[in-house]
C-alpha positions as CSV (number, residue, x, y, z in Angstrom):
1,M,0.2,0.2,-0.3
2,D,1.4,3.8,-0.4
3,V,1.5,6.2,2.1
4,D,-1.5,8.2,0.8
5,G,-3.6,5.2,0.8
6,Y,-2.6,4.1,4.2
7,R,-3.5,7.5,5.3
8,E,-7.1,7.2,4.0
9,Y,-7.3,3.7,6.1
10,I,-6.6,5.1,8.5
11,E,-8.6,8.6,8.9
12,S,-11.7,6.0,7.4
13,K,-11.3,4.3,10.9
14,G,-12.4,7.1,12.9
15,D,-11.6,6.3,16.4
16,G,-8.7,8.2,16.9
17,H,-5.9,5.8,16.1
18,H,-2.1,6.5,15.3
19,V,0.4,5.1,13.5
20,V,3.8,5.5,12.7
21,I,4.4,4.1,9.6
22,E,8.6,3.6,7.6
23,E,8.4,4.3,3.7
24,R,10.6,4.0,1.3
25,N,9.9,5.6,-2.3
26,G,6.5,5.9,-0.9
27,T,5.5,2.2,-0.3
28,V,4.6,1.4,3.0
29,E,7.2,-1.0,4.0
30,S,6.6,-1.1,8.4
31,V,3.9,0.2,10.5
32,H,4.2,1.1,14.3
33,R,1.0,1.3,16.6
34,A,0.7,4.1,19.4
35,H,-1.2,4.9,22.3
36,I,-1.7,8.3,24.1
37,A,-2.7,9.8,27.1
38,V,-3.4,13.6,27.7
39,V,-4.5,14.9,31.0
40,N,-5.4,17.7,33.0
41,P,-3.8,17.8,36.6
42,D,-7.2,16.7,38.0
43,G,-6.5,13.7,36.3
44,D,-9.1,14.0,33.4
45,L,-8.6,12.3,30.1
46,L,-8.8,14.8,27.6
47,Y,-7.8,13.6,24.4
48,S,-7.0,9.8,23.8
49,S,-5.2,7.4,20.7
50,G,-5.3,3.5,20.5
51,D,-5.9,2.7,24.3
52,P,-5.4,5.1,27.0
53,E,-5.2,2.8,29.4
54,F,-2.2,0.8,28.0
55,H,-0.1,-0.7,30.8
56,T,3.6,-0.6,30.4
57,Y,7.0,0.7,32.1
58,S,7.3,4.0,32.7
59,R,11.2,3.3,32.0
60,S,13.5,7.0,32.4
61,C,10.2,8.7,32.1
62,I,9.8,8.8,35.9
63,K,13.4,9.9,36.6
64,P,11.5,12.9,38.1
65,F,9.3,11.6,40.2
66,Q,11.9,8.9,41.7
67,M,13.8,11.8,42.9
68,I,11.0,13.6,45.1
69,P,12.2,11.6,48.7
70,V,15.6,13.1,47.7
71,M,14.1,17.0,47.0
72,I,12.5,16.3,50.0
73,E,15.2,15.2,52.6
74,A,18.2,15.8,51.0
75,A,18.2,18.8,48.5
76,E,18.6,21.2,51.0
77,R,20.9,19.6,53.0
78,Y,23.2,18.9,50.5
79,G,22.8,22.5,48.5
80,Y,21.9,20.6,45.1
81,T,21.7,23.6,42.5
82,D,19.0,23.6,40.0
83,E,21.5,22.3,37.0
84,E,22.2,19.5,39.3
85,I,18.2,19.0,40.0
86,A,18.0,18.9,36.1
87,M,20.7,16.2,36.0
88,I,18.7,14.0,38.7
89,A,15.7,14.4,36.4
90,G,17.5,13.8,33.2
91,S,18.9,11.0,31.0
92,H,22.4,12.6,30.6
93,S,24.9,12.1,27.9
94,G,28.2,11.5,29.4
95,E,29.5,15.1,28.0
96,P,31.7,16.8,30.1
97,E,29.9,18.9,31.6
98,H,27.4,16.6,32.4
99,L,30.4,14.4,34.1
100,E,31.0,17.6,36.3
101,H,28.2,17.6,38.0
102,V,27.5,14.5,38.2
103,R,31.0,14.5,40.5
104,S,29.5,17.5,42.7
105,I,26.3,15.8,43.3
106,M,28.5,12.9,44.8
107,S,30.9,15.0,46.0
108,K,28.5,16.9,48.5
109,S,27.1,13.8,49.7
110,N,30.7,12.0,50.1
111,I,29.7,9.7,47.4
112,T,32.4,7.7,45.7
113,E,32.3,6.4,42.0
114,D,32.5,3.0,43.3
115,M,29.6,2.9,44.9
116,L,27.6,3.7,41.5
117,R,25.6,0.6,40.5
118,C,24.2,1.5,37.5
119,G,26.7,-0.5,35.3
120,P,28.4,1.4,32.5
121,H,27.9,2.0,28.9
122,P,28.8,4.4,26.1
123,P,28.1,8.2,26.2
124,F,25.2,8.8,24.0
125,H,27.5,11.8,22.7
126,K,29.6,10.2,20.1
127,P,32.7,12.7,20.9
128,S,32.9,11.8,24.2
129,A,32.4,8.5,24.1
130,K,35.5,8.3,21.1
131,A,37.4,10.3,23.4
132,L,37.4,7.5,25.9
133,D,38.5,5.3,24.1
134,G,36.8,2.4,25.7
135,E,37.2,3.3,29.2
136,F,33.8,3.4,30.4
137,K,32.6,3.7,33.8
138,P,29.3,3.7,35.7
139,I,29.5,7.8,35.6
140,H,29.1,7.8,32.0
141,N,26.0,5.8,32.4
142,N,23.0,8.0,31.8
143,C,21.3,7.3,34.8
144,S,24.0,8.1,37.2
145,A,23.6,11.2,38.4
146,K,20.2,9.4,39.8
147,H,21.6,6.8,41.2
148,A,24.1,9.5,43.4
149,S,21.6,11.2,44.8
150,V,19.9,7.7,45.7
151,L,22.7,7.0,47.5
152,G,23.1,10.8,49.1
153,L,19.9,10.1,50.8
154,C,21.0,6.6,52.1
155,R,24.3,8.1,53.3
156,L,22.0,11.1,54.8
157,K,19.3,8.2,56.4
158,G,22.0,5.9,57.9
159,W,20.4,3.7,55.0
160,P,22.7,0.3,53.4
161,T,24.5,1.6,50.0
162,D,25.2,-1.5,48.9
163,S,21.1,-2.8,48.5
164,Y,19.8,0.7,46.9
165,L,18.6,-1.2,43.5
166,E,16.6,-3.5,46.0
167,P,12.3,-3.2,46.1
168,T,12.9,-3.8,49.4
169,H,15.2,-0.9,50.3
170,P,14.2,2.0,52.5
171,I,14.6,4.2,49.5
172,Q,12.8,2.3,46.8
173,K,9.4,1.8,49.4
174,E,9.3,5.5,49.7
175,I,10.0,6.1,46.0
176,L,6.8,3.4,45.5
177,E,4.8,5.5,48.4
178,V,5.3,8.8,46.8
179,L,3.8,6.9,43.5
180,G,1.0,5.2,44.9
181,N,0.2,9.2,47.1
182,L,0.7,11.2,43.3
183,T,-1.2,8.8,41.2
184,G,-4.1,7.2,43.4
185,N,-2.6,3.8,42.7
186,G,-1.6,1.5,45.4
187,D,-0.9,-1.5,43.2
188,I,1.9,-0.2,40.9
189,A,3.9,-3.7,39.2
190,L,7.7,-3.4,39.8
191,G,10.3,-4.6,37.4
192,S,13.7,-3.5,36.3
193,D,15.2,-1.0,34.6
194,G,17.9,-0.5,32.2
195,C,20.3,0.6,34.9
196,A,19.1,-1.9,37.2
197,I,17.4,0.0,39.5
198,P,13.3,-1.1,39.7
199,N,10.7,1.0,37.6
200,Y,7.4,1.5,37.9
201,A,4.7,0.1,35.7
202,M,0.8,1.8,34.7
203,P,-1.7,3.1,32.5
204,I,0.0,5.7,30.1
205,R,-3.0,7.4,31.5
206,E,-1.2,7.8,34.4
207,M,1.9,9.0,33.2
208,A,0.5,11.9,31.7
209,H,-1.0,12.3,34.8
210,L,2.1,13.2,36.4
211,F,3.5,14.9,33.8
212,A,0.3,17.4,34.2
213,I,1.1,17.4,37.7
214,L,4.8,18.5,36.6
215,G,3.6,21.5,35.0
216,D,1.5,22.9,37.7
217,S,1.4,20.8,40.8
218,R,-0.8,23.5,42.7
219,G,-2.8,21.2,45.9
220,K,-1.1,18.0,45.0
221,P,1.3,16.3,47.4
222,Y,5.2,17.2,47.7
223,A,3.8,20.7,45.9
224,D,6.8,22.5,45.8
225,H,9.5,20.1,45.6
226,I,7.7,19.3,42.2
227,R,7.9,23.1,41.2
228,R,11.5,23.3,41.7
229,I,12.2,20.0,39.4
230,G,10.3,21.0,36.9
231,D,11.3,24.5,36.9
232,S,14.8,23.1,36.8
233,M,13.9,20.7,33.8
234,L,12.3,24.4,32.3
235,K,15.4,26.1,33.1
236,N,18.3,23.4,32.2
237,P,17.0,21.1,29.0
238,Y,20.7,20.5,27.7
239,L,21.3,19.2,31.1
240,V,18.5,16.5,30.9
241,S,19.7,15.3,28.0
242,G,22.4,16.3,25.3
243,T,24.2,17.6,22.5
244,D,21.6,17.1,19.9
245,R,19.3,14.6,21.8
246,F,15.5,15.0,21.5
247,D,14.5,16.1,24.5
248,N,17.0,18.7,24.5
249,L,15.9,19.8,20.8
250,M,12.6,19.7,21.9
251,M,11.9,21.9,24.7
252,G,14.3,24.6,23.0
253,S,11.7,24.7,20.4
254,L,9.0,25.4,22.4
255,P,10.8,27.1,25.4
256,G,9.0,27.7,29.0
257,I,6.1,25.7,28.1
258,L,7.5,22.5,27.4
259,I,9.4,19.5,29.3
260,T,9.9,16.6,27.3
261,K,11.3,13.2,29.1
262,G,12.1,10.3,27.0
263,G,12.3,6.6,27.8
264,A,14.0,3.8,26.9
265,S,11.0,1.4,24.6
266,G,9.5,3.9,22.6
267,I,8.0,5.7,25.7
268,Q,7.7,9.8,26.3
269,T,5.6,12.1,28.1
270,A,5.6,15.6,28.2
271,S,4.3,18.7,30.1
272,L,3.0,21.2,27.9
273,G,1.6,24.8,28.8
274,T,-1.8,25.5,26.9
275,D,-4.6,28.0,27.0
276,E,-6.1,25.2,28.8
277,G,-3.6,25.1,32.0
278,W,-0.7,22.8,31.7
279,L,-1.5,19.2,30.5
280,G,0.5,16.0,30.6
281,V,1.1,13.9,27.2
282,A,2.6,10.2,27.0
283,L,2.6,8.3,24.1
284,K,3.7,4.6,23.8
285,I,5.1,2.6,20.4
286,E,3.6,-0.6,21.2
287,D,6.6,-2.3,19.6
288,G,9.0,-0.1,21.3
289,L,10.6,1.6,19.0
290,Y,12.0,5.1,20.1
291,T,13.2,6.1,16.5
292,A,8.8,6.4,15.7
293,V,8.4,8.8,19.2
294,P,10.0,11.9,17.9
295,P,7.4,12.4,14.4
296,L,4.4,11.3,16.6
297,L,5.2,14.0,19.3
298,I,5.8,16.9,16.5
299,H,2.4,15.3,15.1
300,I,0.5,15.2,18.5
301,L,1.5,18.8,19.2
302,E,0.7,20.3,15.7
303,E,-3.0,18.9,16.1
304,M,-2.9,20.5,19.9
305,G,-2.5,24.1,17.4
306,F,1.2,24.2,18.3
307,E,4.0,24.7,15.6
308,T,8.2,23.6,16.0
309,T,10.6,24.9,14.7
310,G,13.9,25.3,13.1
311,K,16.5,22.2,13.8
312,I,14.0,20.3,15.5
313,R,11.6,19.9,12.6
314,D,14.1,19.8,10.1
315,L,15.3,16.6,12.0
316,Y,12.1,14.7,13.4
317,R,9.0,16.0,11.5
318,R,8.8,13.3,9.0
319,T,12.5,11.4,10.1
320,P,14.4,10.4,7.3
321,I,15.6,6.5,6.6
322,K,19.1,6.3,5.2
323,N,21.4,3.5,3.4
324,T,24.1,2.5,3.8
325,I,26.2,5.1,1.7
326,N,24.0,8.1,3.8
327,E,21.7,8.4,0.7
328,V,17.9,9.1,2.1
329,V,15.7,6.0,1.3
330,G,12.6,6.8,3.2
331,S,11.1,8.4,6.0
332,F,9.1,8.0,9.9
333,V,5.5,9.5,8.6
334,P,2.8,10.1,11.8
335,M,-0.9,9.8,10.7
336,G,-3.5,9.8,13.4
337,K,-6.2,12.2,14.9
338,M,-7.0,12.6,18.8
339,M,-10.3,11.8,20.6
340,R,-11.4,14.2,22.3
341,T,-12.9,12.5,25.7
């Protein structure tokens, strides 16, 4: 089927179904189904596509909320800066400036690199990875700032630092309690994230609700701490991700009204300032292909009346597919229309 034919098929369904297709020379090669929820701070579902109750892991999207116990008990004590808070809430690229902030977080709480249990991987920033010549350490892990902050809280509370990854550890119990208080969900399923720390499964509607609260926490539990996390992310998108990363470029395209946080396996969340107030957006590519996320989020924002500009639009509105000699041979094309609930 060609692209136009598939678009007609999607529009004829009339059920708010979104997909991202991979096309080569106008012919559909693959189709990636999506689930989307748009929620206000009161938890009301305003727009949806696919199944807003689709239950899946939050992955790195949950980081701004995992750090709430750190904000409550350790951030002021250790004097964490807004830049360091953005790092803890983000997924950094392992660039020199990122590592400086992680080392500062560790230094303030007397944490050493050998205490980090997130495991090593190459920095996402290719020049930084190349400069290390294969000598990757846990501090280069995109989650190292989060791990350092959790260890800092353990140090402050006198909790064990060697078992902080265990679901039964006090810090993990506190995080789970925070999430339950914010979502009203007392039965959040646990798994292990890519960095080995516990991760949380919930409907994408609940993820969207959390990000609506990140934009407007008035009247919610932990309101002052959430406000500072959101403000720190708004002011420091580079520290939330890194050079030429999607979250950084996306926030730079709509500064002051957009916070975005991506996660592995095709999950993306955002806080969006609108005429209706702050809204939370969550989307999940069902087959987990993250490459399909950027064009779909841009498509969703355009549906809601926002237009991205500059580099982000050029790179991602229709993400190109290239062959091994760097020729553009196709693209990722988002299509569909959200339903008003």
